VEXGU-782254 format. One line per 3 residues: number of its first residue (from 1); their letters; for each residue x, y, z of N, C-alpha, C. Coordinates in Angstrom, 3 decimals, padded with zeros to 6 digits. Layout:
<nodes>
NUM	A	X,Y,Z,X,Y,Z,X,Y,Z | ...
</nodes>
This chain:
<nodes>
1	XXX	019.558,025.555,-016.282,019.744,025.210,-014.883,018.503,024.506,-014.326 | 017.312,025.036,-014.656,016.085,024.413,-014.169,015.967,022.986,-014.672 | 016.420,022.751,-015.926,016.359,021.408,-016.485,017.230,020.450,-015.676
4	XXX	018.423,020.892,-015.284,019.323,020.047,-014.491,018.714,019.734,-013.130 | 018.074,020.720,-012.518,017.427,020.494,-011.221,016.273,019.512,-011.374 | 015.495,019.667,-012.452,014.386,018.749,-012.700,014.897,017.336,-012.896
7	XXX	015.934,017.174,-013.685,016.512,015.842,-013.904,017.020,015.244,-012.603 | 017.675,016.044,-011.789,018.180,015.560,-010.501,017.023,015.155,-009.613 | 015.935,015.904,-009.620,014.778,015.573,-008.797,014.162,014.259,-009.245
10	XXX	014.130,014.015,-010.549,013.571,012.758,-011.049,014.441,011.562,-010.673 | 015.746,011.758,-010.647,016.659,010.674,-010.302,016.537,010.293,-008.835 | 016.357,011.255,-007.953,016.301,010.950,-006.530,014.874,010.683,-006.032
13	XXX	013.876,010.767,-006.916,012.501,010.472,-006.508,012.423,009.026,-006.055 | 011.583,008.735,-005.060,011.492,007.363,-004.586,010.986,006.429,-005.670 | 011.438,005.190,-005.630,011.034,004.206,-006.633,009.555,003.872,-006.512
16	XXX	008.966,004.091,-005.363,007.565,003.756,-005.117,006.756,005.044,-005.077 | 006.751,005.784,-006.189,006.112,007.088,-006.210,004.598,006.993,-006.383 | 004.108,005.949,-007.020,002.680,005.801,-007.268,002.111,004.696,-006.398
19	XXX	000.807,004.759,-006.208,000.152,003.664,-005.505,000.219,002.414,-006.367 | 000.154,001.272,-005.697,000.106,-000.012,-006.384,-001.264,-000.615,-006.167 | -001.683,-001.455,-007.096,-003.004,-002.066,-006.990,-002.933,-003.512,-007.463
22	XXX	-003.753,-004.344,-006.841,-003.932,-005.731,-007.274,-005.425,-005.956,-007.440 | -005.781,-006.634,-008.517,-007.176,-006.944,-008.800,-007.390,-008.443,-008.794 | -008.562,-008.848,-008.318,-008.989,-010.243,-008.386,-010.493,-010.210,-008.639
25	XXX	-010.878,-010.338,-009.908,-012.284,-010.188,-010.251,-012.718,-008.765,-009.957 | -013.796,-008.607,-009.196,-014.280,-007.288,-008.817,-013.618,-006.724,-007.572 | -012.751,-007.496,-006.937,-012.061,-007.052,-005.731,-010.773,-006.314,-006.107
28	XXX	-010.405,-005.348,-005.280,-009.148,-004.639,-005.510,-008.540,-004.232,-004.173 | -007.220,-004.193,-004.157,-006.472,-003.722,-002.996,-005.496,-002.671,-003.498 | -005.545,-001.485,-002.893,-004.706,-000.359,-003.269,-003.699,-000.111,-002.153
31	XXX	-002.430,-000.135,-002.500,-001.353,000.051,-001.532,-000.679,001.396,-001.761 | -000.482,002.127,-000.686,000.136,003.453,-000.738,001.495,003.407,-000.063 | 002.310,004.407,-000.328,003.604,004.526,000.338,003.504,005.423,001.572
34	XXX	002.304,005.924,001.854,002.081,006.775,003.032,002.010,005.917,004.288 | 002.388,006.471,005.424,002.284,005.710,006.676,000.836,005.308,006.958 | 000.660,004.173,007.580,-000.673,003.729,007.977,-001.204,004.691,009.041
37	XXX	-002.441,005.148,008.837,-003.033,006.059,009.814,-004.386,005.570,010.310 | -004.719,004.320,010.022,-005.986,003.748,010.487,-005.816,003.261,011.924 | -006.408,003.999,012.860,-006.308,003.611,014.272,-006.897,002.223,014.508
40	XXX	-007.949,001.894,013.755,-008.585,000.588,013.924,-007.619,-000.541,013.544 | -006.949,-000.388,012.408,-005.989,-001.412,011.982,-004.776,-001.425,012.908 | -004.251,-000.254,013.225,-003.073,-000.189,014.096,-003.357,-000.791,015.469
43	XXX	-004.616,-000.795,015.879,-004.988,-001.388,017.155,-004.726,-002.892,017.223 | -004.623,-003.537,016.075,-004.319,-004.977,016.031,-002.829,-005.261,016.140 | -002.016,-004.224,016.025,-000.566,-004.400,015.969,000.116,-003.904,017.228
46	XXX	001.221,-004.542,017.621,002.009,-003.987,018.718,002.585,-002.638,018.281 | 002.677,-001.681,019.195,003.159,-000.336,018.840,004.497,-000.319,018.107 | 005.387,-001.242,018.421,006.697,-001.240,017.772,006.620,-001.586,016.286
49	XXX	005.493,-002.121,015.813,005.336,-002.434,014.390,004.600,-001.347,013.614 | 004.011,-000.376,014.280,003.212,000.654,013.603,003.982,001.320,012.471 | 005.220,001.659,012.689,005.982,002.380,011.665,006.358,001.499,010.478
52	XXX	006.216,000.186,010.600,006.515,-000.728,009.491,005.390,-000.765,008.464 | 004.186,-000.360,008.862,003.013,-000.518,008.002,002.672,000.779,007.279 | 002.240,000.610,006.042,001.841,001.724,005.191,000.332,001.640,004.945
55	XXX	-000.246,002.737,004.471,-001.690,002.828,004.258,-002.131,001.980,003.060 | -003.340,001.457,003.172,-003.943,000.687,002.087,-005.454,000.827,002.179 | -006.111,000.460,001.106,-007.570,000.383,001.099,-007.961,-000.749,000.174
58	XXX	-009.163,-001.240,000.363,-009.614,-002.369,-000.448,-011.106,-002.275,-000.698 | -011.520,-002.868,-001.792,-012.929,-003.103,-002.087,-013.048,-004.614,-002.244 | -013.723,-005.246,-001.297,-013.879,-006.703,-001.296,-015.359,-007.029,-001.229
61	XXX	-015.835,-007.757,-002.217,-017.260,-008.102,-002.315,-018.127,-006.835,-002.236 | -017.649,-005.764,-002.848,-018.388,-004.509,-002.869,-018.276,-003.669,-001.613 | -017.609,-004.167,-000.592,-017.446,-003.461,000.692,-016.103,-002.741,000.733
64	XXX	-016.085,-001.467,001.109,-014.801,-000.780,001.281,-014.177,-001.116,002.644 | -012.884,-001.279,002.667,-012.146,-001.579,003.893,-010.910,-000.699,003.978 | -010.628,-000.183,005.156,-009.335,000.432,005.438,-008.377,-000.712,005.736
67	XXX	-007.117,-000.499,005.418,-006.126,-001.543,005.645,-004.748,-000.907,005.789 | -003.807,-001.726,006.209,-002.403,-001.335,006.270,-001.599,-002.503,005.718 | -000.400,-002.217,005.266,000.404,-003.271,004.658,001.888,-003.052,004.902
70	XXX	002.647,-004.132,004.701,004.108,-004.087,004.715,004.614,-005.221,003.844 | 005.827,-005.098,003.387,006.445,-006.171,002.605,006.880,-007.262,003.570 | 006.549,-008.492,003.225,006.933,-009.651,004.029,007.392,-010.724,003.048
73	XXX	008.695,-010.900,002.953,009.237,-011.836,001.963,008.929,-011.319,000.568 | 008.340,-012.158,-000.260,007.994,-011.775,-001.624,006.544,-011.371,-001.774 | 005.940,-010.904,-000.675,004.515,-010.572,-000.715,004.237,-009.305,000.089
76	XXX	003.081,-008.741,-000.193,002.561,-007.645,000.625,001.640,-008.274,001.660 | 001.963,-008.102,002.926,001.136,-008.585,004.028,000.138,-007.475,004.333 | -001.159,-007.749,004.107,-002.207,-006.744,004.276,-003.053,-007.102,005.493
79	XXX	-003.243,-006.129,006.378,-004.078,-006.281,007.565,-005.266,-005.341,007.414 | -006.475,-005.898,007.465,-007.699,-005.138,007.232,-008.330,-004.679,008.552 | -009.210,-003.706,008.452,-009.836,-003.109,009.637,-010.654,-004.090,010.455
82	XXX	-011.110,-005.199,009.846,-011.883,-006.192,010.587,-010.991,-007.259,011.219 | -009.665,-007.089,011.111,-008.715,-008.033,011.707,-008.289,-009.132,010.760 | -008.974,-009.272,009.629,-008.575,-010.264,008.632,-007.249,-009.823,008.021
85	XXX	-006.516,-010.756,007.466,-005.253,-010.418,006.831,-005.005,-011.339,005.664 | -004.112,-010.939,004.797,-003.796,-011.749,003.636,-002.453,-011.368,003.058 | -002.000,-012.190,002.127,-000.747,-011.959,001.419,-001.044,-011.789,-000.062
88	XXX	-000.442,-010.784,-000.665,-000.554,-010.560,-002.101,000.856,-010.657,-002.666 | 001.088,-011.605,-003.580,002.432,-011.684,-004.172,002.818,-010.349,-004.807 | 004.047,-009.913,-004.568,004.502,-008.633,-005.102,004.377,-008.594,-006.630
91	XXX	004.523,-009.744,-007.288,004.402,-009.807,-008.743,002.985,-009.471,-009.217 | 001.979,-009.600,-008.348,000.589,-009.297,-008.715,000.267,-007.814,-008.621 | 001.150,-007.026,-008.035,000.906,-005.587,-007.852,001.367,-004.816,-009.074
94	XXX	000.528,-003.894,-009.497,000.821,-003.067,-010.663,000.676,-001.594,-010.284 | 001.388,-000.714,-010.965,001.191,000.721,-010.700,-000.258,001.097,-011.019 | -000.842,001.894,-010.146,-002.217,002.323,-010.349,-002.232,003.426,-011.403
97	XXX	-003.124,003.287,-012.364,-003.270,004.294,-013.411,-004.187,005.384,-012.916 | -003.740,006.596,-012.956,-004.558,007.741,-012.545,-005.162,008.361,-013.783 | -006.488,008.440,-013.799,-007.165,009.005,-014.985,-007.328,010.486,-014.847
</nodes>
């Protein structure tokens, strides 16, 4: 019985269970499925869009940044804490390996 419950739980688990990451040289952007909770980033967005964005973080030029993201067309639209933003093609995102 426990095996059947485990199998059922695996089938209904969300498809986006792990964080995703994109690398470009020494830079990386990590995308989570958790809601965005960065007040600084959310401050750049109208309140009606807050629930569309998920949590993210980045290391760019050695600097850590809080960020939020959402899918926009075939890309992840990332908004950083300094107000900068960018698009990462969804094909460039890979599941993050947890060591």
